[in-house]
The first five atom37 places (N, CA, C, CB, O) and aatype in JSON, in Angstrom:
{
  "aatype": [20, 20, 20, 20, 20, 20, 20, 20, 20, 20, 20, 20, 20, 20, 20, 20, 20, 20, 20, 20, 20, 20, 20, 20, 20, 20, 20, 20, 20, 20, 20, 20, 20, 20, 20, 20, 20, 20, 20, 20, 20, 20, 20, 20, 20, 20, 20, 20, 20, 20, 20, 20, 20, 20, 20, 20, 20, 20, 20, 20, 20, 20, 20, 20, 20, 20, 20, 20, 20, 20, 20, 20, 20, 20, 20, 20, 20, 20, 20, 20, 20, 20, 20, 20, 20, 20, 20, 20, 20, 20, 20, 20, 20, 20, 20, 20, 20, 20, 20, 20, 20, 20, 20, 20, 20, 20, 20, 20, 20, 20, 20, 20, 20, 20, 20, 20, 20, 20, 20, 20, 20, 20, 20, 20, 20, 20, 20, 20, 20, 20, 20, 20, 20, 20, 20],
  "atom_mask": [
    [1, 1, 1, 1, 1],
    [1, 1, 1, 1, 1],
    [1, 1, 1, 1, 1],
    [1, 1, 1, 1, 1],
    [1, 1, 1, 1, 1],
    [1, 1, 1, 1, 1],
    [1, 1, 1, 1, 1],
    [1, 1, 1, 1, 1],
    [1, 1, 1, 1, 1],
    [1, 1, 1, 1, 1],
    [1, 1, 1, 1, 1],
    [1, 1, 1, 1, 1],
    [1, 1, 1, 1, 1],
    [1, 1, 1, 1, 1],
    [1, 1, 1, 1, 1],
    [1, 1, 1, 1, 1],
    [1, 1, 1, 1, 1],
    [1, 1, 1, 1, 1],
    [1, 1, 1, 1, 1],
    [1, 1, 1, 1, 1],
    [1, 1, 1, 1, 1],
    [1, 1, 1, 1, 1],
    [1, 1, 1, 1, 1],
    [1, 1, 1, 1, 1],
    [1, 1, 1, 1, 1],
    [1, 1, 1, 1, 1],
    [1, 1, 1, 1, 1],
    [1, 1, 1, 1, 1],
    [1, 1, 1, 1, 1],
    [1, 1, 1, 1, 1],
    [1, 1, 1, 1, 1],
    [1, 1, 1, 1, 1],
    [1, 1, 1, 1, 1],
    [1, 1, 1, 1, 1],
    [1, 1, 1, 1, 1],
    [1, 1, 1, 1, 1],
    [1, 1, 1, 1, 1],
    [1, 1, 1, 1, 1],
    [1, 1, 1, 1, 1],
    [1, 1, 1, 1, 1],
    [1, 1, 1, 1, 1],
    [1, 1, 1, 1, 1],
    [1, 1, 1, 1, 1],
    [1, 1, 1, 1, 1],
    [1, 1, 1, 1, 1],
    [1, 1, 1, 1, 1],
    [1, 1, 1, 1, 1],
    [1, 1, 1, 1, 1],
    [1, 1, 1, 1, 1],
    [1, 1, 1, 1, 1],
    [1, 1, 1, 1, 1],
    [1, 1, 1, 1, 1],
    [1, 1, 1, 1, 1],
    [1, 1, 1, 1, 1],
    [1, 1, 1, 1, 1],
    [1, 1, 1, 1, 1],
    [1, 1, 1, 1, 1],
    [1, 1, 1, 1, 1],
    [1, 1, 1, 1, 1],
    [1, 1, 1, 1, 1],
    [1, 1, 1, 1, 1],
    [1, 1, 1, 1, 1],
    [1, 1, 1, 1, 1],
    [1, 1, 1, 1, 1],
    [1, 1, 1, 1, 1],
    [1, 1, 1, 1, 1],
    [1, 1, 1, 1, 1],
    [1, 1, 1, 1, 1],
    [1, 1, 1, 1, 1],
    [1, 1, 1, 1, 1],
    [1, 1, 1, 1, 1],
    [1, 1, 1, 1, 1],
    [1, 1, 1, 1, 1],
    [1, 1, 1, 1, 1],
    [1, 1, 1, 1, 1],
    [1, 1, 1, 1, 1],
    [1, 1, 1, 1, 1],
    [1, 1, 1, 1, 1],
    [1, 1, 1, 1, 1],
    [1, 1, 1, 1, 1],
    [1, 1, 1, 1, 1],
    [1, 1, 1, 1, 1],
    [1, 1, 1, 1, 1],
    [1, 1, 1, 1, 1],
    [1, 1, 1, 1, 1],
    [1, 1, 1, 1, 1],
    [1, 1, 1, 1, 1],
    [1, 1, 1, 1, 1],
    [1, 1, 1, 1, 1],
    [1, 1, 1, 1, 1],
    [1, 1, 1, 1, 1],
    [1, 1, 1, 1, 1],
    [1, 1, 1, 1, 1],
    [1, 1, 1, 1, 1],
    [1, 1, 1, 1, 1],
    [1, 1, 1, 1, 1],
    [1, 1, 1, 1, 1],
    [1, 1, 1, 1, 1],
    [1, 1, 1, 1, 1],
    [1, 1, 1, 1, 1],
    [1, 1, 1, 1, 1],
    [1, 1, 1, 1, 1],
    [1, 1, 1, 1, 1],
    [1, 1, 1, 1, 1],
    [1, 1, 1, 1, 1],
    [1, 1, 1, 1, 1],
    [1, 1, 1, 1, 1],
    [1, 1, 1, 1, 1],
    [1, 1, 1, 1, 1],
    [1, 1, 1, 1, 1],
    [1, 1, 1, 1, 1],
    [1, 1, 1, 1, 1],
    [1, 1, 1, 1, 1],
    [1, 1, 1, 1, 1],
    [1, 1, 1, 1, 1],
    [1, 1, 1, 1, 1],
    [1, 1, 1, 1, 1],
    [1, 1, 1, 1, 1],
    [1, 1, 1, 1, 1],
    [1, 1, 1, 1, 1],
    [1, 1, 1, 1, 1],
    [1, 1, 1, 1, 1],
    [1, 1, 1, 1, 1],
    [1, 1, 1, 1, 1],
    [1, 1, 1, 1, 1],
    [1, 1, 1, 1, 1],
    [1, 1, 1, 1, 1],
    [1, 1, 1, 1, 1],
    [1, 1, 1, 1, 1],
    [1, 1, 1, 1, 1],
    [1, 1, 1, 1, 1],
    [1, 1, 1, 1, 1],
    [1, 1, 1, 1, 1],
    [1, 1, 1, 1, 1],
    [1, 1, 1, 1, 1]
  ],
  "atom_positions": [
    [[9.31, -5.6, 44.89], [9.27, -4.95, 43.59], [8.75, -5.95, 42.55], [10.68, -4.41, 43.19], [9.12, -7.12, 42.53]],
    [[7.9, -5.45, 41.71], [7.34, -6.28, 40.64], [8.4, -6.51, 39.57], [6.07, -5.62, 40.04], [9.08, -5.57, 39.16]],
    [[8.53, -7.73, 39.12], [9.56, -8.09, 38.14], [9.42, -7.3, 36.85], [9.49, -9.58, 37.83], [10.42, -6.93, 36.24]],
    [[8.21, -7.04, 36.43], [7.98, -6.33, 35.18], [8.58, -4.94, 35.18], [6.5, -6.24, 34.91], [9.12, -4.49, 34.16]],
    [[8.49, -4.26, 36.29], [9.0, -2.89, 36.37], [10.53, -2.85, 36.31], [8.52, -2.22, 37.66], [11.11, -1.84, 35.93]],
    [[11.17, -3.94, 36.68], [12.63, -3.95, 36.68], [13.23, -4.24, 35.31], [13.13, -4.96, 37.66], [14.44, -4.11, 35.11]],
    [[12.4, -4.62, 34.38], [12.9, -4.94, 33.04], [12.53, -3.82, 32.1], [12.33, -6.3, 32.53], [11.36, -3.66, 31.74]],
    [[13.5, -3.04, 31.69], [13.23, -1.85, 30.87], [12.8, -2.18, 29.45], [14.46, -0.97, 30.83], [12.23, -1.33, 28.77]],
    [[13.06, -3.38, 29.0], [12.69, -3.75, 27.63], [11.21, -4.15, 27.52], [13.57, -4.89, 27.15], [10.7, -4.31, 26.41]],
    [[10.52, -4.3, 28.63], [9.09, -4.61, 28.59], [8.34, -3.3, 28.77], [8.69, -5.65, 29.7], [8.49, -2.62, 29.78]],
    [[7.53, -2.96, 27.77], [6.8, -1.71, 27.85], [5.47, -1.82, 27.14], [7.62, -0.57, 27.26], [5.23, -2.73, 26.35]],
    [[4.62, -0.9, 27.44], [3.35, -0.79, 26.73], [3.62, 0.0, 25.46], [2.24, -0.09, 27.62], [4.27, 1.05, 25.52]],
    [[3.15, -0.46, 24.32], [3.42, 0.26, 23.07], [2.87, 1.69, 23.11], [2.81, -0.49, 21.88], [1.79, 1.94, 23.64]],
    [[3.62, 2.6, 22.56], [3.2, 3.99, 22.43], [2.44, 4.12, 21.12], [4.42, 4.97, 22.5], [2.96, 3.76, 20.06]],
    [[1.22, 4.65, 21.18], [0.34, 4.66, 20.01], [0.96, 5.35, 18.8], [-0.95, 5.35, 20.36], [0.77, 4.88, 17.68]],
    [[1.68, 6.42, 18.99], [2.28, 7.15, 17.86], [3.67, 6.62, 17.53], [2.35, 8.66, 18.18], [3.95, 6.27, 16.38]],
    [[4.53, 6.55, 18.52], [5.91, 6.14, 18.28], [6.04, 4.7, 17.8], [6.72, 6.31, 19.53], [6.97, 4.38, 17.05]],
    [[5.15, 3.85, 18.22], [5.21, 2.44, 17.82], [4.35, 2.13, 16.61], [4.8, 1.57, 18.97], [4.17, 0.97, 16.25]],
    [[3.83, 3.18, 15.98], [3.17, 3.04, 14.67], [1.94, 2.14, 14.7], [4.15, 2.51, 13.67], [1.67, 1.44, 13.72]],
    [[1.18, 2.15, 15.8], [-0.01, 1.31, 15.88], [-1.09, 1.83, 14.95], [-0.53, 1.25, 17.33], [-1.3, 3.04, 14.85]],
    [[-1.76, 0.94, 14.26], [-2.84, 1.32, 13.38], [-2.39, 1.87, 12.04], [-3.69, 2.32, 14.04], [-3.2, 2.4, 11.28]],
    [[-1.1, 1.74, 11.75], [-0.57, 2.23, 10.48], [0.16, 1.1, 9.78], [0.37, 3.45, 10.68], [0.64, 0.15, 10.41]],
    [[0.24, 1.22, 8.47], [0.98, 0.23, 7.72], [2.47, 0.36, 7.98], [0.69, 0.37, 6.23], [2.97, 1.47, 8.19]],
    [[3.17, -0.74, 7.97], [4.61, -0.73, 8.21], [5.39, -0.96, 6.93], [4.98, -1.77, 9.24], [5.0, -1.77, 6.09]],
    [[6.49, -0.23, 6.77], [7.29, -0.34, 5.54], [7.9, -1.72, 5.36], [8.38, 0.69, 5.54], [7.91, -2.23, 4.24]],
    [[8.41, -2.32, 6.41], [9.04, -3.64, 6.27], [8.02, -4.69, 5.85], [9.72, -4.06, 7.6], [8.26, -5.46, 4.92]],
    [[6.88, -4.71, 6.52], [5.8, -5.64, 6.16], [5.35, -5.33, 4.73], [4.6, -5.52, 7.15], [5.12, -6.25, 3.94]],
    [[5.21, -4.06, 4.4], [4.8, -3.66, 3.06], [5.79, -4.09, 2.0], [4.62, -2.17, 3.01], [5.39, -4.48, 0.9]],
    [[7.08, -4.01, 2.31], [8.11, -4.43, 1.37], [7.98, -5.91, 1.04], [9.51, -4.13, 1.93], [8.07, -6.31, -0.13]],
    [[7.77, -6.72, 2.06], [7.61, -8.17, 1.84], [6.35, -8.45, 1.03], [7.55, -8.91, 3.19], [6.37, -9.28, 0.12]],
    [[5.26, -7.77, 1.35], [4.01, -7.98, 0.61], [4.12, -7.46, -0.82], [2.84, -7.29, 1.34], [3.6, -8.08, -1.75]],
    [[4.79, -6.33, -1.01], [5.0, -5.8, -2.36], [5.75, -6.83, -3.2], [5.79, -4.45, -2.32], [5.38, -7.09, -4.35]],
    [[6.78, -7.42, -2.63], [7.55, -8.44, -3.36], [6.68, -9.65, -3.7], [8.76, -8.88, -2.54], [6.86, -10.26, -4.75]],
    [[5.76, -10.0, -2.82], [4.91, -11.16, -3.06], [3.78, -10.89, -4.06], [4.31, -11.63, -1.75], [3.47, -11.74, -4.89]],
    [[3.18, -9.71, -3.98], [1.97, -9.46, -4.77], [2.15, -8.52, -5.96], [0.93, -8.89, -3.89], [1.34, -8.55, -6.88]],
    [[3.18, -7.7, -5.97], [3.24, -6.61, -6.95], [4.4, -6.69, -7.94], [3.33, -5.32, -6.23], [4.29, -6.18, -9.06]],
    [[5.5, -7.32, -7.55], [6.7, -7.27, -8.39], [6.56, -7.99, -9.73], [7.85, -7.85, -7.65], [7.25, -7.63, -10.69]],
    [[5.69, -8.98, -9.81], [5.58, -9.7, -11.08], [5.11, -8.78, -12.21], [4.62, -10.88, -10.94], [5.44, -9.01, -13.37]],
    [[4.38, -7.76, -11.89], [3.93, -6.79, -12.91], [4.69, -5.47, -12.85], [2.43, -6.52, -12.75], [5.18, -4.98, -13.86]],
    [[4.79, -4.91, -11.64], [5.39, -3.58, -11.5], [6.89, -3.61, -11.28], [4.74, -2.85, -10.36], [7.54, -2.56, -11.23]],
    [[7.46, -4.81, -11.13], [8.89, -5.03, -10.96], [9.38, -4.53, -9.6], [9.67, -4.34, -12.09], [8.73, -3.7, -8.96]],
    [[10.51, -5.04, -9.17], [11.07, -4.64, -7.86], [11.42, -3.17, -7.8], [12.31, -5.47, -7.56], [11.32, -2.53, -6.75]],
    [[11.84, -2.62, -8.94], [12.23, -1.21, -8.96], [11.05, -0.27, -9.2], [13.26, -0.99, -10.03], [11.24, 0.94, -9.25]],
    [[9.84, -0.81, -9.34], [8.64, 0.0, -9.52], [8.5, 0.63, -10.89], [8.62, 1.06, -8.51], [7.68, 1.53, -11.07]],
    [[9.3, 0.19, -11.85], [9.28, 0.8, -13.18], [8.39, 0.07, -14.18], [10.68, 0.86, -13.73], [8.37, 0.43, -15.35]],
    [[7.66, -0.94, -13.72], [6.77, -1.68, -14.61], [7.53, -2.43, -15.68], [5.77, -0.74, -15.25], [8.76, -2.53, -15.64]],
    [[6.79, -2.97, -16.66], [7.44, -3.73, -17.72], [7.54, -2.92, -19.02], [6.67, -5.03, -17.98], [8.0, -3.43, -20.04]],
    [[7.11, -1.65, -18.96], [7.16, -0.73, -20.1], [6.32, -1.21, -21.27], [8.6, -0.54, -20.56], [6.55, -0.82, -22.42]],
    [[5.34, -2.05, -20.97], [4.48, -2.58, -22.01], [3.04, -2.62, -21.53], [4.96, -3.98, -22.44], [2.25, -1.74, -21.85]],
    [[2.68, -3.64, -20.76], [1.31, -3.78, -20.26], [1.11, -3.18, -18.87], [0.91, -5.22, -20.23], [0.01, -2.72, -18.55]],
    [[2.15, -3.19, -18.05], [2.01, -2.78, -16.65], [2.78, -1.49, -16.41], [2.51, -3.88, -15.71], [3.98, -1.41, -16.68]],
    [[2.09, -0.48, -15.9], [2.69, 0.85, -15.77], [3.69, 0.96, -14.64], [1.61, 1.86, -15.57], [3.7, 0.15, -13.71]],
    [[4.54, 1.96, -14.73], [5.47, 2.23, -13.64], [4.75, 2.84, -12.45], [6.6, 3.15, -14.1], [3.72, 3.51, -12.6]],
    [[5.28, 2.61, -11.27], [4.79, 3.26, -10.07], [5.65, 4.47, -9.74], [4.77, 2.27, -8.88], [5.17, 5.43, -9.14]],
    [[6.91, 4.41, -10.13], [7.86, 5.49, -9.87], [7.4, 6.75, -10.59], [9.28, 5.09, -10.32], [7.2, 6.74, -11.81]],
    [[7.23, 7.82, -9.85], [6.86, 9.1, -10.44], [5.46, 9.14, -11.03], [7.82, 9.44, -11.48], [5.11, 10.1, -11.72]],
    [[4.66, 8.14, -10.77], [3.32, 8.05, -11.36], [2.35, 8.99, -10.66], [2.8, 6.62, -11.28], [2.33, 9.09, -9.43]],
    [[1.55, 9.68, -11.46], [0.51, 10.54, -10.9], [-0.56, 9.72, -10.18], [-0.13, 11.39, -12.0], [-1.29, 10.24, -9.34]],
    [[-0.66, 8.44, -10.51], [-1.61, 7.55, -9.83], [-1.14, 7.25, -8.41], [-1.78, 6.24, -10.62], [-1.95, 7.14, -7.49]],
    [[0.17, 7.12, -8.23], [0.73, 6.85, -6.91], [0.87, 8.14, -6.1], [2.1, 6.15, -7.03], [0.65, 8.15, -4.89]],
    [[1.23, 9.21, -6.77], [1.38, 10.51, -6.1], [0.04, 11.23, -5.89], [2.3, 11.39, -6.9], [-0.01, 12.24, -5.19]],
    [[-1.03, 10.72, -6.49], [-2.31, 11.41, -6.46], [-3.18, 11.06, -5.26], [-3.06, 11.1, -7.7], [-2.68, 10.86, -4.15]],
    [[-4.45, 10.99, -5.51], [-5.46, 10.77, -4.49], [-5.25, 9.45, -3.74], [-6.84, 10.8, -5.11], [-5.2, 8.39, -4.36]],
    [[-5.13, 9.52, -2.43], [-4.87, 8.34, -1.6], [-6.03, 7.34, -1.65], [-4.61, 8.76, -0.14], [-5.81, 6.13, -1.7]],
    [[-7.27, 7.85, -1.63], [-8.43, 6.95, -1.67], [-8.5, 6.2, -3.0], [-9.71, 7.74, -1.45], [-8.86, 5.02, -3.03]],
    [[-8.14, 6.87, -4.08], [-8.14, 6.21, -5.39], [-7.1, 5.09, -5.4], [-7.85, 7.23, -6.53], [-7.35, 4.0, -5.92]],
    [[-5.93, 5.35, -4.83], [-4.87, 4.35, -4.78], [-5.3, 3.14, -3.94], [-3.58, 4.97, -4.2], [-5.06, 2.0, -4.33]],
    [[-5.93, 3.4, -2.8], [-6.44, 2.31, -1.97], [-7.47, 1.49, -2.75], [-7.06, 2.87, -0.66], [-7.45, 0.26, -2.73]],
    [[-8.37, 2.18, -3.43], [-9.42, 1.52, -4.21], [-8.83, 0.64, -5.31], [-10.36, 2.55, -4.82], [-9.35, -0.44, -5.58]],
    [[-7.77, 1.08, -5.94], [-7.13, 0.28, -6.99], [-6.59, -1.03, -6.43], [-6.0, 1.08, -7.68], [-6.75, -2.09, -7.03]],
    [[-5.94, -0.96, -5.27], [-5.4, -2.19, -4.66], [-6.55, -3.11, -4.24], [-4.51, -1.85, -3.44], [-6.49, -4.32, -4.45]],
    [[-7.58, -2.54, -3.66], [-8.71, -3.36, -3.2], [-9.54, -3.92, -4.34], [-9.6, -2.54, -2.29], [-9.89, -5.1, -4.33]],
    [[-9.85, -3.09, -5.32], [-10.85, -3.43, -6.33], [-10.27, -3.71, -7.71], [-11.83, -2.34, -6.44], [-11.01, -4.1, -8.62]],
    [[-8.99, -3.52, -7.88], [-8.37, -3.74, -9.17], [-8.69, -2.62, -10.16], [-8.81, -5.07, -9.74], [-9.37, -1.65, -9.83]],
    [[-8.17, -2.78, -11.37], [-8.37, -1.77, -12.41], [-8.11, -2.44, -13.75], [-7.42, -0.53, -12.2], [-7.16, -3.2, -13.9]],
    [[-8.96, -2.15, -14.71], [-8.69, -2.64, -16.05], [-9.17, -1.63, -17.06], [-9.35, -4.0, -16.28], [-10.02, -0.78, -16.78]],
    [[-8.61, -1.73, -18.25], [-8.9, -0.77, -19.3], [-7.73, 0.19, -19.46], [-10.2, 0.01, -18.99], [-6.75, 0.12, -18.72]],
    [[-7.86, 1.07, -20.42], [-6.76, 1.99, -20.7], [-6.6, 3.03, -19.61], [-6.99, 2.68, -22.04], [-7.57, 3.63, -19.13]],
    [[-5.35, 3.23, -19.22], [-5.0, 4.33, -18.33], [-3.73, 4.98, -18.88], [-4.79, 3.84, -16.85], [-2.93, 4.33, -19.55]],
    [[-3.57, 6.24, -18.57], [-2.37, 6.96, -19.0], [-1.51, 7.21, -17.77], [-2.74, 8.3, -19.72], [-1.99, 7.75, -16.77]],
    [[-0.26, 6.83, -17.85], [0.69, 7.02, -16.77], [1.94, 7.66, -17.33], [1.02, 5.67, -16.06], [2.56, 7.12, -18.25]],
    [[2.31, 8.78, -16.79], [3.48, 9.52, -17.24], [3.48, 9.73, -18.76], [4.75, 8.79, -16.82], [4.53, 9.65, -19.41]],
    [[2.29, 9.99, -19.31], [2.16, 10.29, -20.73], [2.05, 9.09, -21.65], [3.3, 11.08, -21.15], [1.9, 9.26, -22.86]],
    [[2.13, 7.88, -21.11], [2.04, 6.67, -21.93], [0.76, 5.9, -21.58], [3.29, 5.77, -21.73], [0.38, 5.85, -20.41]],
    [[0.11, 5.32, -22.58], [-1.11, 4.56, -22.36], [-0.8, 3.09, -22.11], [-2.06, 4.71, -23.56], [0.0, 2.48, -22.82]],
    [[-1.45, 2.55, -21.09], [-1.31, 1.14, -20.72], [-2.69, 0.5, -20.74], [-0.63, 0.96, -19.32], [-3.69, 1.17, -20.47]],
    [[-2.75, -0.78, -21.05], [-4.02, -1.47, -21.08], [-3.86, -2.88, -20.51], [-4.59, -1.52, -22.51], [-4.02, -3.87, -21.22]],
    [[-3.54, -2.95, -19.23], [-3.38, -4.23, -18.56], [-4.52, -4.45, -17.58], [-2.02, -4.31, -17.84], [-5.48, -3.68, -17.56]],
    [[-4.4, -5.47, -16.78], [-5.4, -5.75, -15.76], [-4.7, -5.81, -14.4], [-6.15, -7.09, -16.06], [-3.76, -6.57, -14.2]],
    [[-5.18, -4.98, -13.5], [-4.71, -5.02, -12.11], [-5.76, -5.82, -11.34], [-4.51, -3.56, -11.49], [-6.92, -5.39, -11.26]],
    [[-5.39, -6.97, -10.78], [-6.38, -7.78, -10.08], [-6.82, -7.14, -8.76], [-5.83, -9.18, -9.81], [-6.06, -6.4, -8.13]],
    [[-8.04, -7.43, -8.36], [-8.55, -6.98, -7.06], [-7.91, -7.82, -5.95], [-10.1, -7.08, -7.0], [-7.73, -9.03, -6.09]],
    [[-7.56, -7.15, -4.85], [-6.95, -7.85, -3.72], [-7.8, -7.78, -2.46], [-5.57, -7.28, -3.44], [-7.35, -8.18, -1.39]],
    [[-9.03, -7.28, -2.56], [-9.86, -7.07, -1.38], [-10.17, -8.37, -0.64], [-11.16, -6.4, -1.77], [-10.33, -8.36, 0.58]],
    [[-10.25, -9.48, -1.35], [-10.57, -10.77, -0.72], [-9.32, -11.51, -0.26], [-11.36, -11.64, -1.67], [-9.41, -12.55, 0.39]],
    [[-8.15, -10.98, -0.6], [-6.89, -11.65, -0.29], [-6.12, -10.92, 0.81], [-6.03, -11.75, -1.54], [-5.52, -11.56, 1.68]],
    [[-6.15, -9.59, 0.78], [-5.37, -8.79, 1.72], [-6.27, -8.09, 2.73], [-4.52, -7.75, 0.97], [-7.3, -7.52, 2.37]],
    [[-5.88, -8.14, 4.0], [-6.65, -7.4, 5.01], [-6.22, -5.93, 5.01], [-6.44, -8.03, 6.42], [-5.31, -5.54, 4.28]],
    [[-6.86, -5.12, 5.84], [-6.6, -3.68, 5.84], [-5.16, -3.35, 6.21], [-7.55, -2.98, 6.81], [-4.57, -2.43, 5.65]],
    [[-4.6, -4.09, 7.15], [-3.22, -3.83, 7.55], [-2.25, -4.13, 6.4], [-2.85, -4.66, 8.79], [-1.3, -3.39, 6.18]],
    [[-2.5, -5.2, 5.68], [-1.64, -5.56, 4.55], [-1.7, -4.49, 3.46], [-2.04, -6.94, 3.97], [-0.67, -4.1, 2.92]],
    [[-2.9, -4.02, 3.14], [-3.05, -2.97, 2.12], [-2.36, -1.68, 2.58], [-4.55, -2.7, 1.82], [-1.64, -1.05, 1.81]],
    [[-2.58, -1.3, 3.84], [-1.94, -0.1, 4.38], [-0.41, -0.23, 4.33], [-2.4, 0.16, 5.82], [0.29, 0.73, 4.03]],
    [[0.09, -1.41, 4.63], [1.54, -1.64, 4.62], [2.12, -1.56, 3.21], [1.87, -3.0, 5.24], [3.15, -0.94, 3.0]],
    [[1.46, -2.2, 2.25], [1.93, -2.13, 0.87], [1.97, -0.67, 0.4], [1.02, -2.97, -0.06], [2.95, -0.23, -0.19]],
    [[0.9, 0.06, 0.67], [0.84, 1.45, 0.19], [1.79, 2.36, 0.94], [-0.57, 1.98, 0.32], [2.31, 3.31, 0.36]],
    [[2.04, 2.08, 2.21], [3.04, 2.85, 2.96], [4.42, 2.63, 2.36], [3.03, 2.45, 4.46], [5.17, 3.58, 2.17]],
    [[4.75, 1.37, 2.07], [6.03, 1.07, 1.43], [6.11, 1.71, 0.05], [6.23, -0.45, 1.32], [7.09, 2.38, -0.28]],
    [[5.07, 1.5, -0.75], [5.05, 1.96, -2.13], [5.22, 3.48, -2.22], [3.75, 1.54, -2.8], [6.03, 3.97, -3.01]],
    [[4.47, 4.23, -1.42], [4.55, 5.68, -1.52], [5.83, 6.23, -0.91], [3.35, 6.32, -0.84], [6.32, 7.28, -1.33]],
    [[6.39, 5.54, 0.06], [7.67, 6.02, 0.62], [8.83, 5.71, -0.32], [7.92, 5.39, 1.99], [9.84, 6.41, -0.31]],
    [[8.69, 4.66, -1.11], [9.77, 4.24, -2.01], [9.67, 4.84, -3.41], [9.79, 2.73, -2.1], [10.68, 5.2, -4.0]],
    [[8.45, 4.94, -3.95], [8.28, 5.31, -5.35], [7.57, 6.65, -5.56], [7.53, 4.25, -6.06], [7.34, 7.05, -6.7]],
    [[7.21, 7.33, -4.48], [6.48, 8.59, -4.61], [7.08, 9.64, -3.68], [4.99, 8.4, -4.3], [8.13, 9.43, -3.06]],
    [[6.42, 10.75, -3.61], [6.88, 11.86, -2.78], [6.24, 11.86, -1.4], [6.59, 13.18, -3.46], [6.39, 12.82, -0.65]],
    [[5.55, 10.8, -1.06], [4.76, 10.74, 0.17], [5.5, 9.94, 1.24], [3.39, 10.11, -0.1], [6.06, 8.88, 0.97]],
    [[5.49, 10.46, 2.45], [6.1, 9.7, 3.53], [5.11, 9.44, 4.66], [7.32, 10.42, 4.07], [5.46, 8.82, 5.66]],
    [[3.88, 9.91, 4.51], [2.85, 9.7, 5.53], [2.31, 8.28, 5.41], [1.7, 10.75, 5.38], [1.82, 7.89, 4.35]],
    [[2.38, 7.5, 6.5], [1.89, 6.12, 6.44], [0.38, 6.06, 6.19], [2.22, 5.39, 7.74], [-0.36, 6.96, 6.59]],
    [[-0.05, 5.01, 5.52], [-1.47, 4.75, 5.35], [-1.97, 4.1, 6.63], [-1.75, 3.85, 4.09], [-1.24, 3.34, 7.27]],
    [[-3.2, 4.39, 7.0], [-3.76, 3.83, 8.22], [-4.8, 2.76, 7.89], [-4.39, 4.93, 9.08], [-5.37, 2.72, 6.79]],
    [[-5.03, 1.9, 8.86], [-6.06, 0.88, 8.71], [-7.43, 1.52, 8.53], [-6.06, -0.05, 9.93], [-8.27, 1.0, 7.79]],
    [[-7.65, 2.65, 9.2], [-8.93, 3.35, 9.1], [-9.16, 3.86, 7.68], [-8.98, 4.51, 10.09], [-10.27, 3.75, 7.16]],
    [[-8.11, 4.42, 7.05], [-8.24, 4.89, 5.66], [-8.64, 3.74, 4.74], [-6.92, 5.52, 5.18], [-9.54, 3.87, 3.92]],
    [[-7.95, 2.63, 4.88], [-8.21, 1.47, 4.02], [-9.61, 0.94, 4.27], [-7.16, 0.36, 4.26], [-10.35, 0.64, 3.33]],
    [[-9.99, 0.81, 5.55], [-11.3, 0.28, 5.88], [-12.42, 1.18, 5.36], [-11.42, 0.09, 7.37], [-13.45, 0.68, 4.9]],
    [[-12.22, 2.47, 5.42], [-13.23, 3.42, 4.92], [-13.47, 3.21, 3.42], [-12.78, 4.89, 5.19], [-14.62, 3.19, 2.97]],
    [[-12.4, 3.04, 2.65], [-12.53, 2.81, 1.2], [-13.11, 1.42, 0.96], [-11.15, 2.96, 0.47], [-13.93, 1.24, 0.06]],
    [[-12.69, 0.44, 1.75], [-13.22, -0.92, 1.6], [-14.74, -0.92, 1.79], [-12.55, -1.89, 2.62], [-15.47, -1.51, 1.0]],
    [[-15.21, -0.24, 2.84], [-16.64, -0.18, 3.12], [-17.4, 0.6, 2.04], [-16.89, 0.46, 4.48], [-18.49, 0.21, 1.62]],
    [[-16.81, 1.7, 1.58], [-17.46, 2.55, 0.58], [-17.57, 1.85, -0.78], [-16.69, 3.87, 0.42], [-18.47, 2.15, -1.57]],
    [[-16.65, 0.92, -1.05], [-16.63, 0.25, -2.36], [-17.07, -1.2, -2.27], [-15.24, 0.33, -2.97], [-16.87, -1.98, -3.21]],
    [[-17.67, -1.57, -1.15], [-18.1, -2.97, -0.95], [-19.18, -3.34, -1.97], [-18.63, -3.18, 0.49], [-20.05, -2.54, -2.31]],
    [[-19.09, -4.56, -2.43], [-20.12, -5.07, -3.36], [-21.41, -5.3, -2.58], [-19.65, -6.39, -4.07], [-21.4, -5.87, -1.49]],
    [[-22.49, -4.86, -3.14], [-23.8, -5.01, -2.48], [-24.43, -6.31, -2.84], [-24.73, -3.86, -2.85], [-25.53, -6.61, -2.38]]
  ]
}
């Protein structure tokens, strides 16, 4: 008998059940704390001045591609969030974070601060990254 078959804890990952190709909430939580909390705060409520809240935000609850693009490419200028105008600078993270990191942050963010529970995939992030690449 092959030793591998006798050990039930050794298995081939299941593509769906083991969440392959999707962002992970735990990884996203750690990355959110590293890259996002200084502006958006740990509770996702922003600083109520320059940086908008993520909680209940139409930007977070809205178009997934737009949200991916904001993380990759940043955003500056006036935006309205939950009826209030903000004018801060969101830095671009496309050169710092890979597709899995972006997918993980957004999976955590939308599961924690929005109505979305569907994980972001590496393919979604890569598609927006390619579409918005600097020429």
